[in-house]
C-alpha positions, 0 to 999 in steps of 0.5 A: 748725522748733521754737524754739531754747532757750538754757540758760545756766549761770553757774558759780563754784567749782562743781566738785562739782556742775556736771557734774550740772547740765550733764547735766540740761541736756543731758538735756532732752527738748526737741530744739532747745537750746544750752547755754552755761556761763560760768565766772566765774574759778573757783579750783577745777576748775569749768572743767575739769569743764565742758570735758569736756562741750564739744560742738556743743551745749555751749559752755564759756567763761571770764572773770575773776571779776566776779560772777554777774550779769556771768557771766549777761550774758556767757552771754546775749550769746553765746546765740542762743535764742528762749527763755532758760532760766537754770540755776545750776551746782548746780541741776537741771532735770527731764527735761521741764522745758523741753518742757512749758513750750515746749508751753504757749508754743506754744499761745498764740504770745505772746512776752510770756507768761512761764512758771514752774514748781514748784521744791523744795529738796534737799541731796544727794538730789533724790528727797527734794525736796518740792514744796509749792505756794505762792500763786505756783503759778498762772496770774497777772497780773504785778502780782498775782504780785508783790503775792502774793510780798511779801504772803506772803514767797514765792519763785520759784527762778531756774531755774523761769522760761522767758523769751522773747527778746522779754521778755528784751530788754525787761527788759534785762541783769542789774544787776552792782551787786547782790551778792545777790537780783540774781535778784529784781530781774532777774525783777521787771523780766521780770515787769513786762514780761510780759503774763501768767505761765503756771504749768506744773505738769509742769515741775520744778526742783530747788534745791540748798541749800548754805551759799553759796546762803542769803540769810543770807550778807549777814551784816554786809557793808556792801557786800552790805547796801547792794546789797540795799537798792538792789535793794529800792528798784528793785523797789518802783519797778518795781511802783509804776510799773505800779500804785500802788494801796493793795494794792500800797503795802501789799505794798511795806510788808510787803516792807520789814518782812520785810527790815528785820532784815537792816539792823537794828541794824548799819545805822541809816542804811538802817533810817531810809531804809526807815522813811521809804519806808514812811511815804511809802507810808502805813505804818509799820515796827516795829523787829524783835524776836527770836522767843520762842526768843531773847527772853531773849538780847534782853532781856539783851544786845540784839537784835544778840546775839539775831540772831546767836545765831539765825544761828549756830543756823540754820547749825549746824542746817543743817550737821548736816542736810547731814552726815546727808543726805550720809551717806545719799547716800554710802551709797546711791551706794556701794551702787548704790541709787537716789539 
């Protein structure tokens, strides 16, 4: 009998997209699967939309609002699968995503093999997603994968992974203290527990870019900044526990430098902690400076003003791109053209 794959979907106020996400899960060509949707106390019609798909294969449940990590933990507790496929409520899986990865898994028959896949962002039209390879799109040893990630500030989207039950149990539950980048911290533990990461190029994931999915949503929230800093410290600890070589330490410093602008200048205490940690690793962090586009604002009004000007510019640009893509999406849908 083929292994059972659990496709787990946490959802909050996703009424607009959750039907497409569930359909992409149901449409997986891998025959043995269960789909579990956990509504995290949505205030819109997310739960009602999800319940339309309830069946022997699709379980839909709800809980009071506790956050994405808690919803994921509940979905995991309800699952029975030999392998776990995470899927956010606005993202999509290609039809053969799970099957291609499972074929690779069955070739090795090693539950400590972690499977990854290509991913690409889109707004409304999946056909416009561009799959651009990164240094992470290879078969890699766990430490090499994590070091490459921090050296180049690369990312791997949550749904790209297919995780065995053994690896899932070794990693432990999602950390409900983390309000952002909880997936980064969680999969750092998964990767740390793995023997090897196998990249399966035939599998594909479509990541929907929406305002709520952007890391800039940390903004000036003290709780989010503190949670993000906690997640960073945890990840650095995991990697160094595995290997504490000069290259690993340099990658940790690069990671700290990349994310320092999140805390500067609003949280000087966290900036100081980051600089002290970098010094303990044998390096030094430079205080952030605005790019050339915003250098004049920084000279006149300081880095904080330049930082917020860049943030507002990026939000405005993203909003215009979304509006344009929505117009084209709506036109093609109403005209019956392929989306």
